[in-house]
N, C-alpha and C positions, 0 to 999 in steps of 0.2 A: 603280307608285308614285303616279301621278296618279289612277288609279281609286280607290285607298284614300283618297287625299286628298279626293276628292269624295263619299265615303260620308258620310251625314248624322247617324247616330245619335250618334257621339261629339261632333261639334260642337254638336248640340242639347243634350245633357246639360251640356256645358261652358258653353254660353251661359246656361243656367238656373242652373248652379252659381255662376258669377261674379256673376250678378244677386242671388242669395240672399246670397252672401258680402259683397257691398257693403252689403246691408241690415242685416246682423248685426254687421259689424266695420268697421274703418277701411279706407280705400282701399289703404293700404300692405299691411295684412295680407291683404286680399282678393287683391291682386296676388301676394303670396308663396304663398298657397294655390293660386292658379291654376297656378303653376309646379309645385307638388306634383302636381296633377291631370295635367298634361302629362307629368311624370316617370313617373307610373303607366302612362300610355299607352305611353310609350317603353319601359318595362321589359317590358310585355306583348309588344310588337312584337319587341323584341330576343330575348327568351327563345323565343318561338314560332318566329320565323324561324330562329334558330340550331338549334333542335331539328329543324325541318323540313329544313334544309340538311344536317345530319349524317346524318339518315335517308336522304335522297335520295342523298347522296354514297356511302353504304354500298351501296345497291342498285345504283347505276350501276357502281360499281367492282367489286363482288363477284358480282352475280347477273344483270347485264344486264336489269334489271327494266323499264327505260324502253323497251319495245318499242312497236310501232305500236298495239297494242290498248290499252295503257295511255293513250297520247296521245289516241286516239280517245275513250276514256271521259272523259278530262279535258276534251277539246273539247266533249263533250256537256254536261258540268257548266257550263262557261263559257256555252254557248249558253242553257241553261235559266235561269241567273242573269240573263243579259241580258234575256230575255223577261219574267222575273218582275219585274225592276226597272222595265221599261217599263210593265207593267200594274198592279203591286201595291205597289211600293215606298212610294209616298206614298198615304195614305188618300184615297179618292175620295168624292164627294158634295158637296152644297152647303155643308155646315158646314165641310168640310175645305179649301175653296178658299182661305181666308184664313189657313191655318195650315200648318205643316210636319209634321203628324202622320204618323208612319211606320206600317209594316205591323205592328209589334209589338203584341201584346195589351195592352189598357189596364191589366191587372193588373201587367204588367212595367213599363209606363210609370210607374204609381203607385209601384212599388218603387224606381225610379230617383229619383223626386221625394222619397220618404222618405229615401233615402240622402243626397241633396243637402241636405235640411233638417237632418240629424243628423250631418253631417261636422263634427267639432269640432277635430281636430288634424291634424298633417301625415300621420300614418299612415292616418287615415280618408280623407284626400283622395287619397293615393297609391293606396289600395285602390279608391276610387271610380273613378279613372282606369283602373286595371287591369281592373276588372270591366266598365266601359263598353266598353273596346276589345275585351274577350273576347266581348262580346255580338254583335260583328260577325264572329265567326270563320267563320260560314257563307259569307261572301263573301270574306274575306281569306285563308283557308287555301289555296284553289286558286291564289291569286296567289302565295303563298309557295312553293308546290310548283313552279309553272312558272318562277318566278324562280330558285329553287334549281337546277333542271335546267340553265337557261341559264348561270348563274354557274359551275356546276361544269364544264360543257362548254367554256366560252369563256375563263374566267379564274379557275380554282380557287384559285390562289395569292393572289389579291387579293379573295377573296370578302367579307372583312370590310369592305372599302371600300364595296362595293355595298350591304351591309346597313346601314352607317352612313348612306349617301346615302338609302336607302329610308326609314329612320326619320325623317330630317330632312324630306324632302319630304312624307311621310305626315302629319306633325304641323304643317305650315305653316298650315293653316286655323285651328288652335287658337291659334297665335301671332298670326294676323291678328285673331281675335276679341279676344284679350287686348289687342292694340294699339288696337283700336276702343274698348274700355272705358277704357283708359288715356288716350285722347285725348277723353274726355268724351262719347262716344256712349253711349246708354243701350240697355236691353234692347229697347224697342219699335223703335228705329231699326235695330238689328241684325236683329231678327226680320223687319221689313218688307223688308230687303235680301234675306234668305234666301227669303222667300215669293215675291218677284218673280222669283227665279231657280230656282224649282222645276222648271220645264220644262227649263231648261238642265242642271241637275243630273241629271234623269232621262235625258235624251238622251245626255249625256256618259258616264254610267255604263253605260247599256244598250249603246250603240254600242261602248264600250271593251271590254266583256265579249264581245260578238259578234265584234269584230275579233280578239281573242285566241283565241276559239274557232276561227275560220277559219284563223288562222296555225298553231295547234296541230294542227288536222286535216291541213293541208298537210304539216306537219313529220312527222306520223305516216305519211302516204302515201309521202313521199320516203324 
């Protein structure tokens, strides 16, 4: 939950979106649109997590698919993502030190900006939140898989409670940004806050993935 909460693509797009919305509409309408964006993110997490959980539950219950080899492969994926985040998640170079530019190609970044600028109604905003969250699937799908395994093994009858808790915690940064805008903080202030904590985000994400990698590997061995 916390690893996904610290991923930076969705908060980045959300920060820019709210800034544009304030420039184009009233403060109240911008605030309403921000909730639509968050709803889009929540819908994506809920659908993807639920589908993942159902698939994992089927394989665990019917085919004993969760053997040590699968867990070792999953461990390797977590480790690779931890190293990638440490080395490549944020853009490097002199020009990138004062920004929060991520590893995504500039063409994709421009596509997000285009969608932000042209989001006119609630459905556009929900779709923007959904697409933005989907763009982080490379990092969050393994988290959904390992979470689903543990939920099914430890508390399969209460799985929906954990999924709801996951959604709430994963979207807390978006609510924090929304609160910052509502309390008269501007884009520049929020961006400075995020820039100053780039190293913190990088370390938390990298160490988090590596820690899960180690625990998953140990689980596979046992």
